[in-house]
C-alpha positions as a Markdown table, in Angstrom:
| # | Residue | x | y | z |
|---|---|---|---|---|
| 1 | Unk | -128.6 | 38.2 | -109.4 |
| 2 | Unk | -125.4 | 36.4 | -108.4 |
| 3 | Unk | -125.1 | 32.6 | -107.8 |
| 4 | Unk | -124.2 | 33.5 | -104.1 |
| 5 | Unk | -127.5 | 35.2 | -103.5 |
| 6 | Unk | -129.5 | 32.4 | -105.2 |
| 7 | Unk | -127.6 | 29.8 | -103.1 |
| 8 | Unk | -128.9 | 31.5 | -99.9 |
| 9 | Unk | -132.6 | 31.0 | -100.9 |
| 10 | Unk | -134.6 | 28.0 | -99.7 |
| 11 | Unk | -135.1 | 25.3 | -102.2 |
| 12 | Unk | -138.6 | 25.6 | -103.7 |
| 13 | Unk | -139.3 | 22.0 | -102.8 |
| 14 | Unk | -139.6 | 23.1 | -99.2 |
| 15 | Unk | -142.9 | 24.7 | -100.0 |
| 16 | Unk | -144.4 | 21.2 | -99.9 |
| 17 | Unk | -144.1 | 21.4 | -96.2 |
| 18 | Unk | -146.2 | 24.5 | -95.9 |
| 19 | Unk | -149.4 | 22.6 | -95.3 |
| 20 | Unk | -148.0 | 21.4 | -92.0 |
| 21 | Unk | -147.5 | 24.9 | -90.5 |
| 22 | Unk | -149.7 | 25.5 | -87.5 |
| 23 | Unk | -150.8 | 23.6 | -84.5 |
| 24 | Unk | -152.5 | 20.2 | -84.7 |
| 25 | Unk | -154.4 | 18.2 | -82.1 |
| 26 | Unk | -153.5 | 14.6 | -82.5 |
| 27 | Unk | -155.3 | 11.4 | -81.4 |
| 28 | Unk | -154.8 | 7.7 | -82.1 |
| 29 | Unk | -154.5 | 4.2 | -80.8 |
| 30 | Unk | -152.4 | 1.1 | -80.8 |
| 31 | Unk | -153.0 | -1.2 | -83.8 |
| 32 | Unk | -155.5 | -3.9 | -82.7 |
| 33 | Unk | -157.1 | -1.8 | -80.0 |
| 34 | Unk | -160.3 | 0.2 | -80.2 |
| 35 | Unk | -159.1 | 2.5 | -77.4 |
| 36 | Unk | -158.1 | 6.0 | -78.5 |
| 37 | Unk | -155.4 | 6.6 | -75.9 |
| 38 | Unk | -152.7 | 8.4 | -77.8 |
| 39 | Unk | -153.3 | 12.2 | -77.6 |
| 40 | Unk | -151.3 | 15.2 | -78.0 |
| 41 | Unk | -150.3 | 18.3 | -80.0 |
| 42 | Unk | -147.9 | 19.0 | -82.8 |
| 43 | Unk | -146.8 | 22.5 | -83.8 |
| 44 | Unk | -144.9 | 23.3 | -87.0 |
| 45 | Unk | -143.2 | 26.6 | -87.9 |
| 46 | Unk | -140.6 | 27.8 | -90.3 |
| 47 | Unk | -137.3 | 28.8 | -88.8 |
| 48 | Unk | -136.0 | 32.2 | -89.8 |
| 49 | Unk | -134.7 | 32.0 | -93.4 |
| 50 | Unk | -137.1 | 29.4 | -94.4 |
| 51 | Unk | -134.5 | 26.5 | -94.8 |
| 52 | Unk | -135.9 | 24.4 | -92.0 |
| 53 | Unk | -139.2 | 23.4 | -90.6 |
| 54 | Unk | -139.5 | 22.9 | -86.9 |
| 55 | Unk | -141.9 | 20.5 | -85.4 |
| 56 | Unk | -142.5 | 20.3 | -81.6 |
| 57 | Unk | -144.6 | 17.4 | -80.4 |
| 58 | Unk | -146.1 | 16.6 | -76.9 |
| 59 | Unk | -147.8 | 13.3 | -76.8 |
| 60 | Unk | -149.3 | 11.0 | -74.1 |
| 61 | Unk | -148.6 | 7.6 | -75.6 |
| 62 | Unk | -151.3 | 5.3 | -74.2 |
| 63 | Unk | -150.5 | 6.3 | -70.6 |
| 64 | Unk | -147.1 | 4.5 | -71.0 |
| 65 | Unk | -144.9 | 7.5 | -71.8 |
| 66 | Unk | -145.0 | 11.3 | -72.2 |
| 67 | Unk | -143.2 | 12.1 | -75.4 |
| 68 | Unk | -141.7 | 15.6 | -75.9 |
| 69 | Unk | -139.7 | 16.1 | -79.0 |
| 70 | Unk | -138.2 | 18.7 | -81.3 |
| 71 | Unk | -137.7 | 17.9 | -84.9 |
| 72 | Unk | -135.8 | 20.0 | -87.5 |
| 73 | Unk | -136.7 | 19.1 | -91.1 |
| 74 | Unk | -134.7 | 20.2 | -94.1 |
| 75 | Unk | -134.4 | 19.3 | -97.8 |
| 76 | Unk | -131.8 | 17.1 | -99.7 |
| 77 | Unk | -132.0 | 18.0 | -103.4 |
| 78 | Unk | -129.8 | 15.0 | -104.2 |
| 79 | Unk | -132.5 | 12.5 | -103.1 |
| 80 | Unk | -135.6 | 14.7 | -103.3 |
| 81 | Unk | -136.3 | 13.9 | -99.6 |
| 82 | Unk | -136.6 | 15.8 | -96.3 |
| 83 | Unk | -134.0 | 14.6 | -93.8 |
| 84 | Unk | -134.7 | 15.5 | -90.2 |
| 85 | Unk | -133.2 | 15.2 | -86.8 |
| 86 | Unk | -135.3 | 14.5 | -83.8 |
| 87 | Unk | -134.3 | 15.5 | -80.3 |
| 88 | Unk | -136.5 | 13.6 | -77.8 |
| 89 | Unk | -136.9 | 12.9 | -74.1 |
| 90 | Unk | -137.0 | 9.2 | -75.1 |
| 91 | Unk | -133.5 | 9.0 | -76.5 |
| 92 | Unk | -130.1 | 10.3 | -75.2 |
| 93 | Unk | -128.9 | 11.0 | -78.8 |
| 94 | Unk | -130.4 | 12.8 | -81.8 |
| 95 | Unk | -132.3 | 10.5 | -84.1 |
| 96 | Unk | -132.2 | 10.7 | -87.9 |
| 97 | Unk | -135.5 | 10.5 | -89.8 |
| 98 | Unk | -136.2 | 10.9 | -93.5 |
| 99 | Unk | -139.5 | 12.3 | -95.0 |
| 100 | Unk | -140.7 | 11.6 | -98.5 |
| 101 | Unk | -143.7 | 13.5 | -100.0 |
| 102 | Unk | -145.8 | 12.5 | -103.0 |
| 103 | Unk | -148.8 | 14.6 | -103.4 |
| 104 | Unk | -151.1 | 13.9 | -100.4 |
| 105 | Unk | -149.0 | 10.9 | -99.3 |
| 106 | Unk | -146.3 | 11.4 | -96.6 |
| 107 | Unk | -143.8 | 8.6 | -95.7 |
| 108 | Unk | -141.4 | 9.0 | -92.7 |
| 109 | Unk | -138.7 | 6.5 | -92.0 |
| 110 | Unk | -136.3 | 5.9 | -89.1 |
| 111 | Unk | -133.6 | 3.3 | -89.1 |
| 112 | Unk | -131.2 | 3.8 | -86.2 |
| 113 | Unk | -130.1 | 1.2 | -83.7 |
| 114 | Unk | -133.3 | -0.6 | -82.6 |
| 115 | Unk | -135.6 | 1.9 | -84.2 |
| 116 | Unk | -136.7 | 0.6 | -87.6 |
| 117 | Unk | -140.1 | 1.8 | -88.6 |
| 118 | Unk | -142.0 | 3.7 | -91.2 |
| 119 | Unk | -145.0 | 6.1 | -91.0 |
| 120 | Unk | -147.3 | 6.2 | -93.9 |
| 121 | Unk | -149.9 | 9.1 | -93.9 |
| 122 | Unk | -152.3 | 10.9 | -96.1 |
| 123 | Unk | -153.9 | 14.3 | -96.1 |
| 124 | Unk | -157.7 | 14.6 | -96.3 |
| 125 | Unk | -159.1 | 15.9 | -99.6 |
| 126 | Unk | -159.7 | 19.3 | -98.1 |
| 127 | Unk | -156.3 | 19.5 | -96.5 |
| 128 | Unk | -157.7 | 20.1 | -92.9 |
| 129 | Unk | -157.0 | 16.6 | -91.5 |
| 130 | Unk | -153.9 | 14.3 | -91.6 |
| 131 | Unk | -153.8 | 10.7 | -90.6 |
| 132 | Unk | -151.6 | 7.6 | -90.8 |
| 133 | Unk | -149.7 | 4.9 | -88.9 |
| 134 | Unk | -146.3 | 3.8 | -87.8 |
| 135 | Unk | -145.4 | 0.2 | -88.5 |
| 136 | Unk | -142.2 | -1.7 | -87.8 |
| 137 | Unk | -140.2 | -2.4 | -90.9 |
| 138 | Unk | -139.8 | -6.1 | -91.8 |
| 139 | Unk | -137.6 | -7.9 | -89.2 |
| 140 | Unk | -137.7 | -5.0 | -86.8 |
| 141 | Unk | -138.3 | -5.5 | -83.0 |
| 142 | Unk | -142.0 | -5.0 | -82.6 |
| 143 | Unk | -141.7 | -4.3 | -78.9 |
| 144 | Unk | -139.4 | -1.2 | -79.6 |
| 145 | Unk | -141.3 | -0.3 | -82.9 |
| 146 | Unk | -144.9 | -0.2 | -81.7 |
| 147 | Unk | -147.5 | -0.2 | -84.4 |
| 148 | Unk | -150.0 | 2.7 | -83.9 |
| 149 | Unk | -152.3 | 4.9 | -85.9 |
| 150 | Unk | -152.7 | 8.7 | -85.3 |
| 151 | Unk | -154.4 | 11.6 | -86.9 |
| 152 | Unk | -155.1 | 15.1 | -86.4 |
| 153 | Unk | -156.7 | 18.4 | -87.4 |
| 154 | Unk | -155.3 | 22.0 | -87.3 |
| 155 | Unk | -156.5 | 24.0 | -84.4 |
| 156 | Unk | -154.3 | 27.1 | -85.0 |
């Protein structure tokens, strides 16, 4: 097989994202509150060719905002991470995120303008549930980078 044909195959590291594929019902709440008022749905699918994973999210964020977003997640073999771009109704410009995977642990970071937060999440032992939380990074504006926890299970 020629190098040109191999270069057109998705990096095997992308297979780590397979466990996200499907539709997930999400629920959570603001840190410090017992109220479960963050609800929505996330759907993941591979784009044709298998080089990018698409995530679509619709979330009611504590009655304060309706979040609709499209995220395209790829792979950077130089860093071993998964850079992504988020297109959201909450921002006039695309937002750069970076995912890191380590077994059942997932870390997602955004540092762009006033956005400066990290999500740390974990898969359940049986792989049917995923949960974690967003936290402002040290020194970040906590009004913009709201701390909340969210989890979900696959429904499709």
